[in-house]
C-alpha positions, 0 to 999 in steps of 0.5 A, spaced: 674 081 800 668 076 801 661 078 801 659 076 807 664 075 813 662 070 819 664 070 826 664 063 829 664 062 836 670 062 840 674 056 840 674 055 848 673 048 851 667 051 855 663 053 848 664 046 845 663 042 851 655 041 850 658 037 844 660 031 848 653 030 850 650 030 843 646 024 841 649 024 834 656 023 837 657 016 836 652 016 830 654 015 823 656 022 820 653 020 813 646 020 816 647 028 817 650 030 811 647 028 804 651 025 798 651 029 792 645 028 787 641 025 793 634 026 792 627 023 793 626 017 798 633 016 800 634 023 802 627 023 805 629 017 809 636 019 811 633 026 814 628 022 818 633 018 821 637 024 823 631 028 826 630 021 830 637 022 833 636 029 834 629 029 837 632 025 843 638 029 844 639 033 850 643 039 847 639 040 841 637 047 842 645 048 843 646 045 837 641 049 833 643 055 836 650 054 834 648 052 827 644 059 826 649 063 829 655 060 825 650 060 819 652 052 818 650 051 810 651 043 810 648 038 814 642 037 819 643 041 826 639 041 832 634 037 827 633 042 822 636 041 815 639 047 811 633 049 808 629 049 814 635 053 818 635 058 812 627 059 813 628 060 820 633 065 819 629 069 814 623 069 819 628 071 825 631 077 821 624 079 819 622 079 826 617 073 826 619 068 831 618 061 828 618 056 833 623 050 833 621 043 835 619 041 843 619 034 843 622 034 850 622 039 856 629 040 856 629 043 849 628 051 849 632 054 844 634 061 844 634 066 838 640 070 837 636 076 840 635 071 846 627 070 845 625 063 848 622 059 842 620 052 844 613 050 841 611 045 835 616 044 829 613 046 822 619 043 819 618 036 822 618 031 817 617 025 822 
């Protein structure tokens, strides 16, 4: 029996349609997922490039919320790295609401508990 059972969002088209508007849709996926043993400046450059794409994305909030709800452990989702999402989940679990980026008025992510979380991004590596 696995130590942690995950419940993924339902495979209903309406649940996934937001991805059709994603800024990353036509981007090189390797920008969002690190290579084995990637470190230092190459990794930092890749993360910055991915966050630049995310920053202009009209569905960034939905992407981040999906990644948090699905407990995505790899890649950059909604402008957050794996480590940043782990920190955000810990803050949420502890009752502290850490605010993700607000590079545009359309970005208004909701935590799993439904609270509004639009403010400045403490993890922004731009």
